[in-house]
Residue frames as a rotation matrix with the C-alpha (Angstrom) as fourth column:
MET 1
0.489 0.649 -0.583 -2.31
-0.552 -0.287 -0.783 49.97
-0.675 0.705 0.218 11.26
THR 2
-0.272 -0.544 0.794 -1.66
0.331 0.722 0.608 47.56
-0.904 0.428 -0.017 8.44
ALA 3
0.163 0.292 -0.942 -1.37
-0.744 -0.591 -0.312 48.57
-0.648 0.752 0.121 4.76
LEU 4
-0.122 -0.149 0.981 -1.81
0.450 0.873 0.188 46.29
-0.884 0.465 -0.040 1.71
ALA 5
-0.238 -0.051 -0.970 -1.15
-0.697 -0.687 0.207 47.43
-0.677 0.725 0.128 -1.78
ILE 6
-0.174 0.261 0.950 -3.08
0.550 0.826 -0.126 45.79
-0.817 0.500 -0.287 -4.67
GLY 7
-0.043 0.163 0.986 -2.74
0.998 -0.032 0.049 47.00
0.039 0.986 -0.161 -8.20
GLY 8
-0.663 -0.347 0.663 -1.86
0.395 -0.915 -0.084 50.61
0.636 0.206 0.744 -7.31
VAL 9
0.329 0.810 0.486 -4.58
-0.253 -0.420 0.871 50.81
0.910 -0.409 0.067 -4.65
THR 10
-0.809 -0.588 -0.007 -3.72
-0.126 0.185 -0.975 51.04
0.575 -0.787 -0.224 -0.94
LEU 11
0.407 0.891 -0.200 -6.14
0.034 0.204 0.978 49.42
0.913 -0.405 0.052 1.39
LEU 12
-0.608 -0.618 0.498 -5.71
-0.456 -0.241 -0.857 50.20
0.650 -0.748 -0.136 5.06
SER 13
0.319 0.642 -0.697 -6.80
0.406 0.572 0.713 48.21
0.856 -0.510 -0.078 8.09
ALA 14
-0.435 -0.422 0.796 -6.84
-0.470 -0.647 -0.600 49.96
0.768 -0.635 0.083 11.47
SER 15
-0.898 0.078 -0.433 -7.53
0.403 0.540 -0.739 48.96
0.176 -0.838 -0.517 14.96
PRO 16
-0.013 0.999 -0.030 -11.05
0.898 0.025 0.439 49.47
0.439 -0.021 -0.898 16.26
ALA 17
0.152 -0.017 -0.988 -9.85
0.733 -0.669 0.124 52.51
-0.663 -0.743 -0.090 18.30
SER 18
-0.870 -0.492 -0.028 -8.99
0.333 -0.630 0.701 54.36
-0.363 0.601 0.713 15.01
ALA 19
0.029 0.926 -0.377 -11.76
0.185 -0.376 -0.908 56.84
-0.982 -0.043 -0.182 14.05
GLN 20
0.670 0.176 -0.721 -10.50
-0.594 -0.456 -0.663 57.71
-0.446 0.872 -0.201 10.50
ILE 21
0.139 -0.595 0.792 -8.93
0.569 0.703 0.428 55.77
-0.811 0.390 0.436 7.72
TYR 22
0.286 -0.095 -0.954 -7.18
-0.618 -0.779 -0.107 57.77
-0.732 0.620 -0.281 4.93
GLU 23
0.038 -0.207 0.978 -7.06
0.586 0.797 0.146 56.17
-0.810 0.567 0.151 1.55
SER 24
0.344 0.002 -0.939 -5.92
-0.493 -0.850 -0.183 57.60
-0.799 0.526 -0.292 -1.75
THR 25
0.367 -0.249 0.897 -4.98
0.778 0.611 -0.149 56.97
-0.511 0.752 0.417 -5.35
THR 26
0.021 -0.446 -0.895 -2.71
-0.264 -0.865 0.426 59.13
-0.964 0.228 -0.136 -7.59
GLU 27
0.457 0.130 0.880 -3.06
0.758 0.461 -0.462 59.36
-0.465 0.878 0.112 -11.36
LYS 28
-0.548 -0.748 -0.375 -1.22
0.324 -0.603 0.729 61.28
-0.771 0.278 0.573 -14.11
ALA 29
0.680 0.728 -0.088 -2.65
0.258 -0.349 -0.901 63.67
-0.687 0.590 -0.425 -16.63
LYS 30
0.074 -0.645 0.761 -1.08
0.995 0.103 -0.009 64.26
-0.072 0.758 0.649 -20.01
VAL 31
-0.261 -0.213 -0.941 0.40
0.149 -0.973 0.179 67.71
-0.954 -0.093 0.286 -20.58
LYS 32
-0.702 0.088 0.706 -1.59
0.712 0.065 0.700 68.96
0.016 0.994 -0.108 -23.60
ASN 33
-0.949 0.316 -0.021 -3.90
-0.316 -0.947 0.056 71.71
-0.002 0.060 0.998 -24.84
GLY 34
-0.421 0.850 -0.318 -6.96
-0.428 0.123 0.895 69.61
0.800 0.513 0.312 -25.57
SER 35
0.332 0.665 0.669 -9.53
-0.937 0.147 0.318 67.86
0.113 -0.732 0.672 -23.44
GLN 36
-0.549 -0.446 -0.707 -8.89
-0.309 0.894 -0.324 64.50
0.777 0.040 -0.629 -21.72
LYS 37
0.688 0.648 0.327 -10.40
-0.592 0.240 0.769 62.14
0.420 -0.723 0.549 -19.30
VAL 38
-0.529 -0.845 -0.075 -8.41
-0.553 0.411 -0.724 60.51
0.643 -0.341 -0.685 -16.55
TYR 39
0.570 0.733 -0.371 -9.75
-0.289 0.602 0.745 57.39
0.769 -0.317 0.555 -14.83
THR 40
-0.182 -0.593 0.785 -8.73
-0.961 -0.063 -0.270 56.49
0.210 -0.803 -0.558 -11.24
ALA 41
-0.742 -0.042 -0.670 -8.52
0.090 0.983 -0.160 53.24
0.665 -0.179 -0.725 -9.45
ASN 42
0.426 0.895 -0.131 -11.18
0.122 0.087 0.989 52.21
0.896 -0.437 -0.072 -6.92
ILE 43
-0.774 -0.629 0.064 -10.58
-0.030 -0.065 -0.997 53.30
0.632 -0.774 0.031 -3.33
GLY 44
0.300 0.865 0.403 -12.61
-0.606 -0.153 0.781 52.82
0.737 -0.478 0.478 -0.11
TYR 45
-0.659 -0.447 0.605 -12.84
-0.752 0.420 -0.509 50.41
-0.027 -0.790 -0.613 2.73
ASN 46
0.112 0.602 -0.791 -14.21
-0.376 0.762 0.527 46.93
0.920 0.239 0.312 3.39
LYS 47
-0.448 -0.247 0.859 -14.96
-0.890 0.033 -0.455 45.78
0.084 -0.969 -0.234 6.96
HIS 48
0.468 0.698 -0.542 -16.63
-0.665 0.682 0.305 42.45
0.582 0.218 0.784 6.01
ALA 49
-0.047 -0.561 -0.826 -13.88
0.110 0.819 -0.562 40.44
0.993 -0.118 0.023 7.65
TRP 50
-0.816 -0.237 0.527 -14.51
-0.442 -0.332 -0.833 41.93
0.372 -0.913 0.166 11.09
GLN 51
-0.728 0.523 -0.442 -16.72
0.621 0.777 -0.104 39.63
0.289 -0.350 -0.891 13.23
GLU 52
-0.517 0.525 -0.676 -18.53
0.493 -0.463 -0.737 42.62
-0.699 -0.714 -0.020 14.85
CYS 53
-0.669 0.219 -0.710 -19.54
-0.546 -0.793 0.270 44.11
-0.504 0.568 0.651 11.52
LYS 54
0.190 0.825 0.532 -22.78
0.062 0.531 -0.845 43.21
-0.980 0.193 0.049 9.82
PRO 55
-0.240 -0.315 0.918 -22.79
0.893 0.299 0.336 42.51
-0.380 0.901 0.210 6.08
GLY 56
0.626 0.465 0.625 -22.60
0.714 -0.665 -0.220 45.62
0.314 0.584 -0.749 3.91
ALA 57
0.759 -0.364 -0.540 -19.86
0.168 -0.692 0.702 47.39
-0.629 -0.623 -0.464 5.77
ALA 58
-0.296 -0.867 0.401 -18.05
0.731 0.065 0.680 48.42
-0.615 0.494 0.614 2.61
THR 59
0.823 0.403 -0.400 -17.83
0.027 -0.732 -0.681 51.42
-0.567 0.550 -0.613 0.19
MET 60
-0.209 -0.859 0.468 -15.77
0.700 0.203 0.685 51.79
-0.683 0.471 0.558 -2.94
GLU 61
0.701 0.477 -0.530 -15.45
0.075 -0.789 -0.610 54.91
-0.709 0.388 -0.589 -5.12
LYS 62
-0.289 -0.786 0.547 -13.68
0.861 0.036 0.507 55.82
-0.418 0.618 0.666 -8.35
VAL 63
0.304 0.297 -0.905 -13.42
0.008 -0.951 -0.309 59.15
-0.953 0.087 -0.291 -10.27
VAL 64
0.169 -0.187 0.968 -13.33
0.986 0.034 -0.166 60.27
-0.002 0.982 0.190 -13.84
TRP 65
-0.206 -0.328 -0.922 -11.45
0.296 -0.919 0.261 63.61
-0.933 -0.219 0.286 -14.17
ASN 66
0.519 0.329 0.789 -12.84
0.853 -0.137 -0.504 65.65
-0.058 0.934 -0.352 -17.07
LEU 67
0.011 -0.699 -0.715 -9.98
0.494 -0.618 0.612 68.04
-0.869 -0.360 0.339 -17.88
GLY 68
0.991 0.131 -0.016 -9.28
0.068 -0.606 -0.792 70.88
-0.113 0.784 -0.610 -20.24
LYS 69
0.519 -0.851 0.079 -5.80
-0.238 -0.233 -0.943 72.28
0.821 0.471 -0.324 -20.85
VAL 70
0.924 -0.343 -0.171 -3.06
0.309 0.400 0.863 70.64
-0.228 -0.850 0.476 -18.73
THR 71
0.510 -0.847 0.151 0.42
-0.489 -0.430 -0.759 72.20
0.708 0.313 -0.633 -18.28
ARG 72
-0.238 -0.659 -0.713 3.28
0.415 0.595 -0.688 71.11
0.878 -0.460 0.132 -16.04
SER 73
-0.958 -0.287 -0.025 1.98
0.153 -0.434 -0.888 73.53
0.244 -0.854 0.459 -13.38
SER 74
-0.570 0.817 0.086 -1.83
-0.564 -0.312 -0.764 73.43
-0.598 -0.484 0.639 -13.62
ALA 75
-0.865 0.426 0.264 -4.89
0.499 0.680 0.538 71.58
0.049 0.597 -0.801 -14.88
ARG 76
-0.640 0.765 0.072 -8.22
-0.746 -0.641 0.182 72.91
0.186 0.063 0.981 -15.96
ILE 77
-0.923 0.366 0.117 -10.79
0.289 0.862 -0.418 70.78
-0.254 -0.352 -0.901 -14.17
LYS 78
-0.653 0.757 0.028 -14.14
-0.423 -0.395 0.815 70.95
0.628 0.520 0.578 -16.04
SER 79
0.430 0.838 0.336 -15.89
-0.814 0.199 0.546 68.37
0.391 -0.508 0.768 -13.93
ILE 80
-0.812 -0.566 0.144 -15.33
-0.572 0.721 -0.391 65.34
0.118 -0.400 -0.909 -11.73
LYS 81
0.292 0.877 -0.382 -17.63
-0.721 0.464 0.515 62.30
0.629 0.125 0.768 -12.08
VAL 82
-0.630 -0.389 0.672 -17.74
-0.766 0.452 -0.457 59.94
-0.126 -0.803 -0.583 -9.07
ARG 83
0.033 0.610 -0.792 -18.98
-0.331 0.754 0.567 56.39
0.943 0.244 0.227 -9.16
TYR 84
-0.360 -0.072 0.930 -20.21
-0.933 0.030 -0.359 55.39
-0.002 -0.997 -0.078 -5.77
TYR 85
-0.005 0.315 -0.949 -20.52
-0.152 0.938 0.312 51.72
0.988 0.146 0.043 -4.93
ASN 86
-0.740 -0.164 0.653 -21.85
-0.646 -0.098 -0.757 51.19
0.188 -0.982 -0.034 -1.44
GLU 87
-0.670 0.453 -0.588 -23.74
0.299 0.890 0.345 48.28
0.680 0.055 -0.731 0.12
ARG 88
-0.057 0.647 -0.761 -25.54
0.949 -0.203 -0.243 50.61
-0.312 -0.735 -0.602 2.60
ASP 89
0.842 0.329 0.427 -26.71
0.437 -0.881 -0.183 54.21
0.316 0.341 -0.886 2.30
LEU 90
-0.192 -0.973 -0.130 -23.71
0.975 -0.174 -0.138 56.50
0.112 -0.153 0.982 2.25
HIS 91
0.864 0.345 -0.366 -23.51
0.409 -0.906 0.110 60.01
-0.294 -0.245 -0.924 3.72
VAL 92
-0.066 -0.860 0.506 -21.09
0.882 -0.288 -0.374 62.28
0.467 0.422 0.777 1.85
GLY 93
0.264 0.138 -0.955 -20.35
0.829 -0.537 0.152 65.08
-0.492 -0.832 -0.256 4.34
SER 94
0.604 -0.175 -0.777 -18.41
-0.356 -0.932 -0.067 67.27
-0.713 0.317 -0.625 1.91
ALA 95
0.538 -0.528 0.657 -16.15
0.819 0.510 -0.262 67.32
-0.197 0.679 0.707 -1.17
TYR 96
0.648 -0.386 -0.656 -13.22
-0.169 -0.914 0.370 69.50
-0.742 -0.129 -0.657 -1.89
VAL 97
0.692 -0.628 0.355 -10.60
0.594 0.217 -0.775 70.25
0.409 0.747 0.523 -4.55
PHE 98
0.736 -0.538 -0.411 -7.30
0.102 -0.512 0.853 71.31
-0.670 -0.670 -0.321 -3.16
ASP 99
0.804 -0.553 -0.220 -4.34
-0.414 -0.253 -0.874 72.75
0.427 0.794 -0.432 -5.11
LYS 100
0.289 -0.776 -0.561 -0.72
0.314 0.631 -0.710 71.64
0.904 0.029 0.425 -4.68
ASN 101
-0.709 -0.575 0.408 -0.41
-0.146 -0.446 -0.883 73.73
0.690 -0.685 0.232 -1.48
HIS 102
-0.627 0.596 -0.503 -3.61
0.749 0.638 -0.179 72.29
0.214 -0.489 -0.846 -0.06
ASN 103
-0.852 0.405 -0.332 -5.56
-0.299 -0.897 -0.325 75.50
-0.429 -0.178 0.886 -0.55
THR 104
-0.210 0.845 0.492 -9.27
0.546 0.519 -0.658 74.93
-0.811 0.131 -0.571 -1.17
ARG 105
-0.953 -0.153 -0.261 -10.16
-0.138 -0.548 0.825 75.73
-0.269 0.822 0.501 -4.77
TRP 106
-0.302 0.926 -0.224 -13.74
-0.575 0.010 0.818 74.29
0.760 0.376 0.530 -4.77
ALA 107
-0.980 0.012 0.196 -16.04
-0.163 0.508 -0.846 72.94
-0.110 -0.861 -0.496 -2.14
LYS 108
-0.147 0.974 -0.172 -19.43
-0.317 0.119 0.941 71.26
0.937 0.193 0.291 -1.73
ARG 109
-0.965 -0.194 0.176 -20.59
-0.206 0.147 -0.968 71.20
0.161 -0.970 -0.182 1.86
ASN 110
-0.350 0.860 0.371 -23.68
-0.930 -0.270 -0.250 70.51
-0.115 -0.432 0.894 3.91
GLY 111
-0.749 -0.095 0.656 -23.82
-0.248 0.958 -0.145 66.78
-0.615 -0.271 -0.741 3.10
TRP 112
0.036 0.772 -0.635 -25.90
-0.997 0.067 0.025 64.63
0.062 0.632 0.772 0.86
TYR 113
0.050 0.014 0.999 -26.89
-0.423 0.906 0.008 60.94
-0.905 -0.422 0.052 0.75
ILE 114
-0.479 -0.180 -0.859 -26.04
-0.838 0.385 0.387 58.32
0.261 0.905 -0.335 -1.87
PRO 115
0.588 0.724 0.359 -28.53
-0.787 0.615 0.049 55.40
-0.186 -0.312 0.932 -1.84
LYS 116
-0.113 -0.649 0.752 -27.05
-0.313 0.742 0.593 51.84
-0.943 -0.168 -0.287 -1.64
GLY 117
0.910 0.384 0.158 -26.23
0.000 0.381 -0.925 50.25
-0.416 0.841 0.347 -4.93
ASP 118
0.132 -0.915 0.380 -23.42
0.614 0.377 0.694 49.48
-0.778 0.142 0.612 -7.37
GLU 119
-0.445 -0.339 0.829 -23.90
0.877 -0.350 0.328 52.25
0.179 0.873 0.453 -9.98
ASN 120
0.702 0.547 -0.456 -24.60
0.635 -0.770 0.054 55.57
-0.322 -0.327 -0.888 -8.37
TRP 121
-0.333 -0.796 0.505 -22.81
0.918 -0.395 -0.017 58.22
0.213 0.458 0.863 -10.51
ARG 122
0.711 0.409 -0.573 -22.67
0.529 -0.847 0.051 61.91
-0.464 -0.339 -0.818 -9.55
THR 123
-0.047 -0.716 0.697 -20.97
0.871 -0.371 -0.322 64.70
0.489 0.592 0.641 -11.61
TYR 124
0.448 0.009 -0.894 -19.62
0.633 -0.710 0.310 67.74
-0.632 -0.704 -0.323 -9.87
LYS 125
0.645 -0.197 0.739 -19.05
0.549 -0.553 -0.627 70.85
0.532 0.810 -0.248 -12.06
ILE 126
0.253 -0.672 -0.696 -15.76
0.845 -0.198 0.497 72.41
-0.472 -0.714 0.518 -11.05
ASN 127
0.667 0.041 0.744 -14.65
0.629 -0.568 -0.532 74.75
0.401 0.822 -0.404 -13.87
LYS 128
0.872 -0.486 -0.061 -11.40
-0.330 -0.675 0.660 75.89
-0.361 -0.555 -0.749 -12.22
THR 129
0.443 -0.869 -0.220 -7.69
-0.063 0.214 -0.975 75.94
0.894 0.446 0.040 -13.15
VAL 130
0.974 -0.068 0.218 -5.83
-0.209 0.118 0.971 74.38
-0.092 -0.991 0.101 -10.26
ALA 131
0.253 -0.964 -0.083 -2.07
-0.905 -0.205 -0.374 74.40
0.343 0.169 -0.924 -9.59
PHE 132
0.925 -0.102 0.366 -0.09
-0.081 0.888 0.453 71.13
-0.371 -0.449 0.813 -9.27
SER 133
0.142 -0.906 -0.399 3.29
-0.984 -0.085 -0.156 69.64
0.107 0.415 -0.903 -9.94
LYS 134
0.121 -0.173 -0.978 4.92
-0.246 0.949 -0.198 66.22
0.962 0.265 0.072 -10.20
SER 135
-0.763 -0.534 -0.366 5.91
0.236 0.297 -0.925 66.39
0.602 -0.792 -0.100 -6.50
LYS 136
-0.847 0.510 -0.150 2.77
-0.059 -0.369 -0.927 68.16
-0.528 -0.777 0.343 -5.25
PRO 137
-0.754 0.595 0.277 -0.47
0.558 0.357 0.749 66.78
0.347 0.720 -0.602 -6.82
LEU 138
-0.562 0.736 0.378 -3.84
-0.760 -0.640 0.116 68.49
0.327 -0.222 0.919 -6.71
GLN 139
-0.983 0.174 -0.064 -6.51
0.184 0.870 -0.458 66.54
-0.024 -0.462 -0.887 -4.80
PHE 140
-0.179 0.976 0.123 -10.21
-0.601 -0.207 0.772 65.82
0.779 0.064 0.623 -4.81
MET 141
-0.983 -0.183 -0.009 -11.32
-0.092 0.535 -0.840 64.71
0.158 -0.825 -0.543 -1.32
LEU 142
0.051 0.988 -0.143 -14.58
-0.263 0.151 0.953 63.03
0.963 -0.011 0.268 -0.37
TYR 143
-0.849 -0.192 0.493 -15.52
-0.517 0.108 -0.849 62.83
0.109 -0.976 -0.191 3.34
VAL 144
-0.106 0.829 -0.548 -17.84
-0.497 0.434 0.752 59.82
0.862 0.352 0.366 3.69
ASP 145
-0.736 0.068 0.673 -19.63
-0.609 0.367 -0.703 57.85
-0.295 -0.928 -0.229 6.44
LEU 146
-0.690 0.464 -0.556 -21.44
-0.095 0.703 0.704 54.61
0.718 0.539 -0.441 5.69
ASP 147
0.242 0.866 0.438 -24.78
-0.725 -0.139 0.674 54.03
0.645 -0.481 0.595 7.42
GLY 148
-0.515 -0.588 0.624 -24.13
-0.855 0.304 -0.419 52.22
0.057 -0.750 -0.659 10.75
ALA 149
0.131 0.673 -0.728 -27.04
-0.488 0.683 0.544 49.75
0.863 0.284 0.418 10.71
GLY 150
0.896 0.298 0.329 -26.39
-0.408 0.261 0.875 49.15
0.174 -0.918 0.356 14.43
ASP 151
0.535 -0.796 -0.282 -22.75
0.576 0.588 -0.567 48.26
0.618 0.141 0.774 13.96
PRO 152
0.393 -0.542 -0.743 -19.90
0.706 -0.339 0.621 49.44
-0.589 -0.769 0.249 16.19
GLN 153
0.717 -0.082 -0.693 -18.27
-0.277 -0.945 -0.175 52.73
-0.640 0.317 -0.700 14.94
TRP 154
-0.290 -0.955 -0.067 -15.19
-0.488 0.087 0.868 50.99
-0.823 0.285 -0.491 13.58
CYS 155
-0.230 0.330 0.916 -17.46
0.664 0.741 -0.100 49.15
-0.712 0.585 -0.389 11.05
HIS 156
0.400 0.477 0.783 -18.35
0.895 -0.389 -0.220 52.44
0.199 0.788 -0.582 9.39
PRO 157
-0.160 -0.573 -0.804 -15.69
0.778 -0.575 0.255 55.03
-0.608 -0.585 0.537 10.11
ARG 158
0.895 0.248 -0.371 -15.85
0.016 -0.848 -0.530 58.60
-0.446 0.468 -0.763 8.89
THR 159
0.161 -0.840 0.519 -13.31
0.707 0.465 0.533 58.45
-0.688 0.281 0.669 6.15
LYS 160
0.418 -0.144 -0.897 -11.44
-0.549 -0.826 -0.123 60.87
-0.724 0.544 -0.424 3.90
LEU 161
0.393 -0.239 0.888 -10.89
0.702 0.701 -0.122 59.49
-0.594 0.671 0.444 0.39
TYR 162
0.212 -0.425 -0.880 -8.28
-0.333 -0.878 0.344 61.27
-0.919 0.220 -0.328 -1.68
PHE 163
0.630 -0.064 0.774 -8.07
0.708 0.455 -0.540 61.21
-0.317 0.888 0.332 -5.45
LYS 164
0.222 -0.680 -0.699 -4.80
-0.001 -0.717 0.697 62.85
-0.975 -0.154 -0.160 -6.53
LEU 165
0.863 0.114 0.491 -3.77
0.490 0.041 -0.871 64.19
-0.120 0.993 -0.021 -9.85
LYS 166
0.188 -0.816 -0.546 -0.30
-0.106 -0.569 0.815 65.30
-0.976 -0.096 -0.194 -11.18
PRO 167
0.594 -0.018 -0.804 1.19
-0.782 -0.248 -0.572 65.97
-0.189 0.969 -0.162 -14.61
ASN 168
0.963 -0.193 0.189 2.93
0.227 0.958 -0.176 63.18
-0.147 0.212 0.966 -16.56
ARG 169
0.210 -0.950 0.232 6.10
0.880 0.081 -0.467 65.16
0.425 0.302 0.853 -17.02
C-alpha cells in the first residue's frame, strides 16, 4: 500500500487484491459556547490511473460540521452536511457517528443512492452531544461503493471514509 499526503489529505493506493481502502481527515473545533461550522478537506479515491478502470472511477466527499457548544471533552453535533462528488452513481451503505471510544452515537443504515454529479449535498440531522478529546477524536464514517460499470472490483472498492473531529485545546 502506498500513501501520498497532499495538503492535509491522505490518498491511499492499494494493490488490486485489497478490498477496502481507509481514508480520513481530522479537523479541530473551537472550544466555545456558541454555534460554529467546521469545514473538512476532501477525501475519497481516484482510480483513473489504473488501465483496467473505465473513466469515472472516482469519488470525493467533504463535510461541514454544524456544531453547538464545544468543550474539551464533548461537542454538540446539530447536523452534518456532506458534499458528494462522484463521476458515477454512488451507493452509501451506511453512515455513523462514533464517540472517542468508538461507540456508535448515531447511525443511518439500509443504504441510499447518490446520483452522479459534482454538487450533491445531503444534510444529516444528528442532535447529539458526543465525547471526544485531543488524542481521541469523534468520527463521522461513510461506507461507500461506487457503481462498477463493468469494471474489476478494485476500480470501485467498498470504502470507509472517516471525518474526524477533535477540540482545538
